[in-house]
C-alpha positions in Angstrom: 95.9 106.3 118.0 100.1 105.0 118.0 98.2 100.5 117.5 96.0 102.5 114.7 98.5 101.8 111.2 98.5 100.8 108.2 99.8 97.3 108.3 101.9 94.9 105.2 99.2 92.8 103.4 101.9 89.9 104.2 100.6 87.3 101.5 100.7 89.5 98.6 104.1 89.2 96.2 105.5 92.6 96.0 106.7 92.7 99.4 106.0 96.5 101.8 104.4 96.8 98.7 100.1 97.0 99.4 99.4 97.9 102.8 95.7 97.6 105.0 94.2 99.5 107.6 91.9 96.7 108.7 91.3 98.2 111.8 90.2 101.9 110.3 87.5 102.2 108.2 87.1 104.9 105.9 85.1 108.0 108.4 87.7 107.0 111.2 90.2 107.9 109.0 88.7 111.7 108.0 87.2 112.4 111.0 90.6 111.6 113.2 92.4 114.8 113.5 95.3 113.4 114.0 94.9 111.6 110.7 93.6 114.4 108.9 97.2 114.6 106.8 97.2 111.8 106.4 94.0 111.2 104.8 95.0 114.5 102.5 98.1 112.5 101.5 96.2 109.6 100.2 93.7 111.8 98.5 96.8 113.6 96.9 98.2 110.1 95.4 95.1 108.9 94.8 95.0 111.6 92.3 98.5 111.5 91.2 97.9 107.9 90.0 101.0 106.5 92.8 98.6 105.0 95.3 95.5 103.0 94.2 92.9 101.9 96.9 91.8 98.2 96.4 90.4 95.6 99.3 91.9 92.9 99.2 89.3 90.1 98.6 89.9 92.5 94.5 93.7 91.8 94.2 93.1 88.2 94.8 93.0 86.8 91.0 95.3 88.9 89.4 97.6 87.6 92.6 96.7 84.0 91.7 96.6 84.6 87.2 100.4 85.8 88.3 100.8 88.2 85.2 104.6 88.7 83.5 105.6 91.2 81.0 105.6 90.0 77.0 101.2 88.3 78.4 98.5 89.5 75.4 95.5 90.0 78.7 92.7 90.7 78.1 89.8 91.6 81.5 86.3 90.9 80.5 84.9 92.3 82.8 87.0 95.2 83.9 84.9 97.9 85.2 85.6 100.2 87.7 88.8 98.8 86.5 91.2 98.2 90.4 91.9 95.0 89.1 93.0 96.2 85.5 95.3 98.4 86.6 97.2 95.5 89.3 97.7 93.4 86.2 98.7 96.6 84.1 101.8 97.6 87.2 102.5 93.5 86.9 102.6 94.2 83.2 105.7 96.4 83.7 106.6 95.2 86.8 111.2 95.7 86.4 110.2 97.7 82.1 112.3 101.0 82.9 111.3 102.4 79.3 107.8 101.8 80.0 107.0 102.9 76.3 109.3 99.1 75.9 106.3 97.0 77.0 105.5 93.8 74.8 102.1 92.8 76.8 98.7 94.3 77.0 95.6 94.5 78.7 92.3 94.9 76.5 89.6 95.5 79.7 86.6 95.2 78.3 83.1 95.5 80.4 79.5 96.2 78.8 78.4 99.3 80.7 79.4 102.3 78.8 79.6 104.9 82.0 81.8 102.4 83.6 84.1 102.0 81.6 84.0 105.7 81.0 85.5 105.1 85.2 88.3 102.8 83.6 89.9 104.6 81.9 89.5 107.8 84.2 90.8 105.4 86.8 93.3 103.7 84.4 94.5 107.9 83.3 96.0 108.6 86.7 98.6 104.9 86.3 100.0 106.8 83.4 101.1 103.9 81.5 101.0 102.4 77.7 99.8 99.3 76.9 95.9 99.5 77.4 93.3 99.3 75.3 89.5 99.7 76.4 86.3 98.3 74.9 82.7 98.0 76.0 81.2 94.9 75.1 79.1 91.8 76.2 81.7 89.4 76.7 79.2 86.5 76.1 79.8 87.8 72.4 84.0 89.6 72.6 84.5 89.2 69.1 88.1 87.1 67.4 90.8 88.4 66.6 93.2 87.6 63.6 96.7 90.1 63.9 99.7 89.4 61.7 100.4 89.1 58.1 99.1 85.1 57.9 95.8 87.0 59.7 96.4 83.3 62.0 93.2 83.3 64.8 94.9 85.0 68.0 94.8 84.4 71.6 95.0 85.5 74.8 97.7 84.5 77.2 95.9 84.8 80.4 92.1 86.2 80.6 90.3 87.3 83.8 87.3 87.4 84.3 86.0 88.4 87.6 81.6 87.6 88.0 80.3 88.4 89.6 83.5 90.9 90.7 85.0 89.8 93.9 85.3 93.0 95.1 81.5 92.7 95.9 83.0 93.2 99.7 80.5 96.2 99.7 78.7 93.9 100.8 80.6 92.9 103.6 81.0 96.4 104.4 77.4 97.4 104.2 75.1 95.3 105.3 72.1 96.7 104.5 72.4 95.7 100.7 71.7 92.4 101.5 68.7 93.3 101.4 68.9 94.1 97.7 71.0 92.2 96.9 70.3 89.1 94.0 72.0 87.4 91.3 71.1 89.9 88.4 73.4 92.6 90.0 76.6 90.3 89.4 75.9 90.7 85.5 
C-alpha cells in the first residue's frame, strides 16, 4: 500500500495543489480497507468545496488559457463544470476579499439539466463572479454594456468541444462501441 499514494502533478503551474492517483482506480480506493478513511476524507472535502476532482486532461485547456484576476471569460460549453471551477479558482487567485474580484466567468451550456449540475458543483466553491446561461453556443448573443452601449468583448473564451473530459472513453472502453461524433455536441 505504501507505493500507492497521490503524486503531485508536476506540469500544473500551481505547485502542490494538484495530485493524481495514476496507479489506483476509484473502485480500489473505495474497496481497500487501509484507504477507507482517506476515501471518506476525499468525499467530505469534495462535498464542502475544498477539493474538486477532475481528469488531468480536462485541466489542460484552462491551464493554457491562463486566466487572471480581472479577465472577463466566456466558457461556451461549460457543464458539468470542472473547467469552469478551475477558471474561477484562477480568477480569484491572490484575491484576499473574494467579493472584490474584478473579473467574471459566464458559464454557458445548451442543456439545462447539465447547466443545473454545473450550478450545483459551483455552489460548493462559494466564489462570486459566476453567471450561468443556457443558450445554444452557436447562437450566443452579443452584449452591450456601459453608458455608451458599446459592444462587449470577452478577454478569453473557452470552447472545449467535444469536451476534453472524454477521458471517460479511456476509462470505460466499452463506450467505444456506441460512440459517434454527435456525442460531442
